[in-house]
N, C-alpha and C positions, 0 to 999 in steps of 0.2 A: 468441269471448270477448266479454263485454259491457262496453263502455266508452262514456262520453259524450265528445263532442268538446269540447275546451277551447280557449280563446283564449290562446295562449302569449305574446302581446304585451300582455296585460292588466297594468295597473299595480296593484301591491299597495298600494292606498290605503285601501280600506274594511275590510280584514282584516289584522291584524298577524300576524307569524310565530308568535308564542306561541299565539295563538288557533287559527291554522291547524293547527299541530302537535297541539293538544289535540283538535280535531275529527277528525283523522286517526289519533288514538290512538298517537302517538309522543312521546317525550321530546325535550327541547331539544337534546340532544347527538347525536341520531341523524342519520346521513348522508342525502344526497339519495336514494341508491339504496334504502336501507331505507324511507324515506318513500314512495317509489314503490311498493314491495312492499305496504306497508300500504294505500295508496290502491287498488291493484288488488284486494286482498282485500275491502276494503269495497264496491267496486263490484260484485263478484260476489255479495256477500251482500245488498246493499241495493237493487239495480237493480229498478225496477218490473216488469220482465219475469219476475223470480223471486219477486215478492211475490204474496200472495193477490189474487184478482181483485175482492174487495169494495172499495167506494169508500173506506172508512176505511184499509185497508192500502195501496191505491194512492196515496192522499193522503200518507200517512206516508212511503212509499218515495220519492215524487217530491220531497217537501220535504227528506228526508235526502240524496238525491242532489244536490240543489241546494247544500246546505251543504257536502257533500264536495267537489264540483267547485269551488266558490268557494275552499275552503281549498287545493285542489291547484293552482289557478291562481296563488294567492299564492306558494306554494312554488316553482313554476316561474319566476315573475317574479323572485324573489329569487335563484334559482340562475343565471338568465340574466345578471344584472348582478354576480354574484359577491358578493352580500351575505347569502347563506343561512348562518345560524349565527353571524353577526358580532354584536358587541355592539350596534352601531347598530340592527340589525333586531330585536333582542330587548329593547331598552331599555323598551319599553312592556309588558312581561310582567305587570306589576301592574295593567294596565288603566287607566292614568292618562291616556292620550292621548285626544283628542277622538274619533278614529275608534273607539277601543276602547269609549268610553262609549256612542257611538251603537250599536255592535254589541251590547253587553250589555243595552241597554235593550229588546231584543226578546225577553226571557226569556219562557218559557212553562211551563205545567204538563205533566205526563206524559200520554202517550196510553195507550190500553188495553193495548197490547202493549209498553209500556216499564215498567221496574221503578219502583215508586213510592218505593223506598228509595234507590236509587242512580242511577236514570234509564237504566240499560243496556237494550239490546235484544238478544235477544228476552226476553219475559216472558209469563207465563200467570196467569190468575186462580186463586187458592188460598184454601182455608179451613182453618185450623189452630186448635186450642184447647188449653187446659190447665185444670187444676183443682187447688185447694189446699183441704184440709179437715182439721178436727180435731173429732171428736165430732159435735156438731150444727151446727157452724159450717162454712161453705163459701164459696169464692170461685171463680167461673168467668170465664175470659177467652177470647174468640174474636177471631181476626184474619182479616179477609177483604180481599184486595186482589191486585193484579198484582205478581208478584215474578219476578226472574230466577232462574237456577238457583242461584247462590251465595247470594243473599239468602233464597231460598225454603228451601234446605236448612238454612241457619243458623237461621232463624226456627222452622221445623218441629222441628228437633232441640232447640232451647232450650225450646220449649213442652213437648215430650215429656219432657225431662229434669226440668223442674219438676214435672210430674205424677207421674213415677216416684218422686220423692222425697217429695212432699207430698200425693198424691192418694189414698192408701190408708187414711188414719187417721180416717175419719169417714163421714158420710152421702154425701159427694161421691164415694165409691167407685163409686156407680151410674153416674157419667158417665165412668169410666175407659175402658170399651169404645169410647165415641164418640171420646175423645181418641186412643186407639191406632189406631182405624180411619182417622181423618182424617190421622194422621201417615203411615200406610202408603200411603194414596192419594196424598198429596202427594209422598212419596219416589218413587213409581213415575212420576208425571207429570214430576217434575223430572229423573229419570234419563234420560227420553226427550228432554228439552230440551237443546239445546246450551249451551255456555258463553257468557257475555256477549260480544258481538262489537263493538257500537258504542254510543257514548253521545254524544248531541247536547249540545254545550257550553251551549246555551241552556236546557236543561231545569233546572228548579228542584227539587231533592230534598234530603232531610236529609244524605245522603252523596254524595260524588262517586265513590267506589269501592265495589264490591260488598263485602258483609260476609264476614268470615273464617268458613269452615266447619270446625267441630270434629268430632271422631269421633262416631259414633252413640252415643246414651246407653247402649245395650246393651253397648258396648265400654268404657264408663267405670265404674270400680269403685264409686263412691259411689251413683249412681242404681241400678245393678244390684243392689248389696247391699241397698239400701233396699227395692226391689221384692221381691226374694227373701225377705227377712225378713218383710215384711208378708204375703206370700202364705202363708208357712209358719205364721204366727200365725193367719191366717184359717182355713186348713185344719185346723189342730190344734184350734181352738175348735169346729169343726163336727163333728169325729169324737169320739164318746164313748170314754173310756178303758176298758179291759177290767177294771180293778181295782175299779170301783164296782159295787155290787149294790143291789137293791131292798130297802129296809128292811122292807116288808110281808112280802116273801118270807122274809127272815131271821127275822122275828118268828113267822110261821106255822110255819116249820120247827123253831124252838126250842120252840114250844108243842106240836107233835106229838111231839117227842122226849120232853118231860117227861110228856106224857100216856101215852105208851107205857111209860114207867118206872113210873108209878103202877099201870098194869094188871098189870105183872109182879109187883108187890108184892102 
């Protein structure tokens, strides 16, 4: 099993319990045993030995393990003196202490394998798009960035839902195959990606939690009915009805019948 050695005698001065728990992915009421389980899971997932061998991945894994171990040392120190989970150790949960201010001043942007929406790891680069159109008017939107599984599925399905409801009614319909293809590719990539495992508390992102994933638009009645109705209208407009006839043929047939009548007279 992969573990870093930690100094159990370390004083928890540079890192408060609230922040340590946030790094380890546990809430304030979780027991020491459950915190230890979360720490072990993170070590298995984030250790440099299991990361990719390129320099960027190794740097991210090393930095993450440093943060994880720093948080774990703080939890161990508080447990050793019987202060874990006490009101005195969580009083700085709002980040008002000097140590907390120092700690939070080291905020950073996301890396390439971190979700740019919620900051979670792992994440992969994705491209999704949508289109809204009516007659000759059209609006296209493309999103390109690194997303975790939850944020990626939520974004891809939202874009596809918008296109299914608004992308059939004008010239923008020519871009619908691209929208659908990108959505299918994104879904396959994200299905192979694991759920978000770790989020560094120092990462600055719009959200701190992954986006909620809704059902696929095909399983939602409004976008499904809108798409089916649009396709039916398009197909029916392209297929000629059997009741119509060529006026020149009807005129010639009427003329020939009248001519034949005159000959009989």
